[in-house]
N, C-alpha and C positions, 0 to 999 in steps of 0.2 A: 645414364650419366652418373647419377648418385651411387649406383652399384659399383662403379669403377673407383670411387673415392675411398680413402681410408676412413674408418669409423669416426675419428676425432674431427676430421674435416666436415663430415656429414652433419655431426652434431652442431658445429659452429654455424654451418649454413642454415640449418633448421632454426637455431637460436636467433640468428640475424633476421631471418624471414619473420619469425614470431615477433621480434622487437619492432621491425618495420610495420607490421600489421597493428601492433599495440599503439605505436606512435601515430599512425594514420587514423586509427579510431579515436585516439585522444584529441588529435587536431580537429577532427570532425565534430566531436562533442564540444570542444571549446568554441568552435564557430557557432554551433547551435546555441550555446549559452550566451554568447555575445549577441546573437540575433534576437534572442528572447529578451535580453536586457535592453536592447535598443527599442524593441517594440513596447516594452513596459514603460520606458522613459517617454516615448512618443504618446502613449495613452495617458500618462500622468500629465504631460503638457496639455493635451487635449482637454482633460478634465479641468485643469486650471483655467483654461480659456472659457469653457462652458460655465464654470462657477463664476468667473468674472462677468460674463455676459448676463447671467441670471441676476447677479447683484445689481448691475446697471438697469436691467429691465424692472426689477423690483423697486428700485429707487424712482424710476420714471413713473411707474404705476402709482406709487404713493403721492408723487407730485400731481399727477392727473386727478387723483381722488380729491386732493385739496383744491385744485383748480375748478372742479365740478361743483363745489359748494355754491349755492345761489348767490351769496354775497360776493364771492370771488368772480363769478361770471359777470355780475353787474358791474363790478369794479373794472374788469378787463375791457368792457365795451363803453364805459362811461365817457371816455374822451373822444369817442367817434360820433360825429354829428350825423343824425339820421332822423327821418320822420317816423320810422317804425322801429322803436327800440325793442319791442317784444320779438320781432322777427330776427333782429340782430343777436339778441340773447339766445334765442332758440338755435340759430345757426352756430353760434359759439359752443353751445352745449352739445349739439350734434357732432361738431368737429372733435371735441374732447372725448365724447363717448366712442367715436370711431377709433381714435387713437388708443383709448383704453382697451377696447375689444381686441385690437391688433396686438397689443402688448400681452394681454391675457392669453391669447392664442399662442404666442411665441413661448410664453412660460409653460 
């Protein structure tokens, strides 16, 4: 079919074919770039979320360390009436240590 066409027409057809190929490749590359940019933004958002969660956990850990001081444990159970204050303090300390261990594991 190309052999039957005049030389100028063949050149134009080859040029249009080449142009279409270049445009198709360019569009595919643009889609790849867009996809990469979307993935990068999703990863940045995920990093922000993880950083926020880490800060929250670190803050809670600091609070638990303060709560674990003997005077603070004593203060937290002082208003609870019991016949075995030592057991109550031990129970509160165990509860706080369990929470602390859980947060340290998450961190």
